[in-house]
N, C-alpha and C positions, 0 to 999 in steps of 0.2 A: 652663703654659708661655706665655710672651709671644710674640706674633707680631711680624713685622717692622713692622707698622703700629703696634703699641702700644709698641714699644721706643723710638720717638722721644720719647715723653713722659718716660720716666725719664731719658733722656739730657738732655733739656731741663732737667729738675728739677736734675739733678747740675751741669750747666753753670752754671745761674743761681745755685745755692747756693754753689758754689765761687767763681764769678766775683764775687759780692757780697762775699765774704770776703777775696779776695786782689787785687782790682783795684787798690786804692790802693798796695799793696805793689809790684805789678807796675810801676806808673807810677814808683815810686821807683827801681826797678832800671833801668828805661829811661832815666830822667833821669841817673842815675849813669853809665850806659854812654856816653851822649852827651857828658857833661861830660868824662869820662876820655879819650874819643876826641879831643875838641877840645884837650885838654891834651897830646896825644901819648903817652899812656900805652900800654904794650904790651898785647896781647890777654891775655897771662898775668896781668898786673896787674889788668886789668879783671875777669877771671874770679875771681881771688883775692878781690877786693873783693865781687863778687856772691855768692860762696859764704859770705863772712863775714856779709853782710847776710841771707842766707837762714837761716844758722845762728842769728842773733839773733832773727829773726822766728818761726821754727818751733819755739817752745818747746813742751814737753809740754802746758802749759795752753792755748796757742793752738790746737794741733792738736786737743785735746779739744773745745774750743769749736766749731771748724769742723766736726768730726765730728758733734757734737750738732746743729748747725744743718742739716747735710745730712740727718741722720736725720729731724729734725722736718719738713723740707720734703717728704720722701717720705711720712711719716705723714700730713701734711695733705692730700695728694692721694689716697693709697690705702694703708691700713695693711698690705696684704698684700705690697706691693712690697719693703719693707726686708727682711723675713725671706727673701723669694725671692732678692734680690740677695746677701744674706749667704751663703746656702747655695750659690748658683750660683758665686760668686767666692771661696769659701773656699780653693781651691787656689792663688789668686793673692794674696789679701790676708790679712794676719795680724790677723783681727778681734779676737782676744783682747787683743792689744796696744792696739788702738784703744779697745776697750770699757774697758780699764783706765785710759785717759786721761780718759774721760768724767767721773769725779768731780772732776777738776781744773778742769773747765770752768766758766766763769762763766755759761753757758747750760745749765740742766738738760736732759738728754736725754729725760726722761719727762714 
Protein backbone atom coordinates (compact mmCIF):
# COMPACT_ATOMS: atom_id res chain seq x y z
CA UNK A 1 0.00 0.00 0.00
CA UNK A 2 1.30 3.43 -0.87
CA UNK A 3 1.47 6.05 1.83
CA UNK A 4 0.48 9.69 1.41
CA UNK A 5 4.15 10.60 1.10
CA UNK A 6 4.78 8.18 -1.77
CA UNK A 7 1.57 8.92 -3.70
CA UNK A 8 3.05 12.27 -4.79
CA UNK A 9 5.62 10.51 -6.98
CA UNK A 10 3.14 8.48 -9.07
CA UNK A 11 0.92 11.54 -9.46
CA UNK A 12 3.94 13.48 -10.70
CA UNK A 13 4.85 10.69 -13.14
CA UNK A 14 1.30 10.62 -14.49
CA UNK A 15 1.08 14.40 -14.81
CA UNK A 16 4.42 14.61 -16.60
CA UNK A 17 3.71 11.74 -19.00
CA UNK A 18 0.25 13.00 -19.93
CA UNK A 19 1.38 16.62 -20.05
CA UNK A 20 4.23 15.77 -22.42
CA UNK A 21 1.77 14.05 -24.74
CA UNK A 22 -1.13 16.49 -24.80
CA UNK A 23 0.46 19.90 -24.13
CA UNK A 24 0.76 20.89 -27.80
CA UNK A 25 -2.81 19.79 -28.49
CA UNK A 26 -4.05 21.72 -25.44
CA UNK A 27 -2.35 24.83 -26.82
CA UNK A 28 -4.20 24.33 -30.13
CA UNK A 29 -7.54 24.13 -28.30
CA UNK A 30 -6.76 27.32 -26.36
CA UNK A 31 -5.69 29.14 -29.54
CA UNK A 32 -8.89 28.07 -31.31
CA UNK A 33 -10.97 29.19 -28.30
CA UNK A 34 -9.36 32.64 -28.24
CA UNK A 35 -9.67 33.05 -32.03
CA UNK A 36 -13.33 32.01 -32.03
CA UNK A 37 -14.10 34.35 -29.11
CA UNK A 38 -12.42 37.23 -30.95
CA UNK A 39 -14.54 36.42 -34.01
CA UNK A 40 -17.69 36.58 -31.87
CA UNK A 41 -18.57 32.89 -32.17
CA UNK A 42 -21.07 31.53 -29.67
CA UNK A 43 -20.02 29.35 -26.79
CA UNK A 44 -21.95 26.48 -28.36
CA UNK A 45 -19.97 26.85 -31.62
CA UNK A 46 -16.67 27.00 -29.71
CA UNK A 47 -17.50 23.79 -27.82
CA UNK A 48 -18.66 22.13 -31.02
CA UNK A 49 -15.30 22.88 -32.66
CA UNK A 50 -13.37 21.79 -29.55
CA UNK A 51 -15.19 18.45 -29.44
CA UNK A 52 -14.44 17.93 -33.13
CA UNK A 53 -10.75 18.68 -32.55
CA UNK A 54 -10.66 16.27 -29.59
CA UNK A 55 -12.37 13.59 -31.67
CA UNK A 56 -9.77 13.97 -34.41
CA UNK A 57 -6.88 13.94 -31.91
CA UNK A 58 -7.94 11.02 -29.70
CA UNK A 59 -7.67 8.23 -32.24
CA UNK A 60 -7.28 4.66 -30.96
CA UNK A 61 -3.64 4.66 -32.14
CA UNK A 62 -2.86 7.92 -30.31
CA UNK A 63 -4.60 6.78 -27.12
CA UNK A 64 -2.61 3.53 -27.30
CA UNK A 65 0.63 5.48 -27.75
CA UNK A 66 -0.08 7.75 -24.78
CA UNK A 67 -1.11 4.75 -22.68
CA UNK A 68 2.17 2.97 -23.49
CA UNK A 69 4.22 6.07 -22.72
CA UNK A 70 2.49 6.46 -19.35
CA UNK A 71 3.13 2.79 -18.55
CA UNK A 72 6.80 3.10 -19.57
CA UNK A 73 7.17 6.19 -17.38
CA UNK A 74 5.88 4.28 -14.38
CA UNK A 75 8.02 1.21 -15.16
CA UNK A 76 11.13 3.39 -15.45
CA UNK A 77 10.61 4.62 -11.89
CA UNK A 78 9.33 1.47 -10.17
CA UNK A 79 7.97 -1.62 -11.94
CA UNK A 80 5.65 -2.42 -9.02
CA UNK A 81 3.61 0.77 -9.36
CA UNK A 82 1.87 0.03 -12.67
CA UNK A 83 0.37 -3.31 -11.55
CA UNK A 84 -0.60 -1.68 -8.25
CA UNK A 85 -2.36 1.20 -10.00
CA UNK A 86 -4.13 -1.13 -12.41
CA UNK A 87 -5.48 -3.29 -9.60
CA UNK A 88 -6.41 -0.30 -7.45
CA UNK A 89 -8.19 1.59 -10.22
CA UNK A 90 -9.82 -1.38 -11.96
CA UNK A 91 -13.28 -0.33 -10.76
CA UNK A 92 -12.84 3.09 -12.41
CA UNK A 93 -10.75 2.45 -15.55
CA UNK A 94 -11.50 -0.13 -18.23
CA UNK A 95 -7.93 -1.43 -18.48
CA UNK A 96 -8.82 -4.20 -20.93
CA UNK A 97 -9.85 -1.58 -23.49
CA UNK A 98 -6.64 0.39 -23.01
CA UNK A 99 -4.56 -2.79 -23.15
CA UNK A 100 -6.24 -3.65 -26.46
CA UNK A 101 -5.15 -0.29 -27.91
CA UNK A 102 -1.50 -0.84 -27.04
CA UNK A 103 -0.73 -2.93 -30.17
CA UNK A 104 -1.89 0.02 -32.30
CA UNK A 105 0.69 2.23 -30.64
CA UNK A 106 3.77 3.50 -32.39
CA UNK A 107 5.51 3.18 -28.99
CA UNK A 108 5.72 -0.45 -27.81
CA UNK A 109 4.52 -0.92 -24.23
CA UNK A 110 7.09 -3.55 -23.30
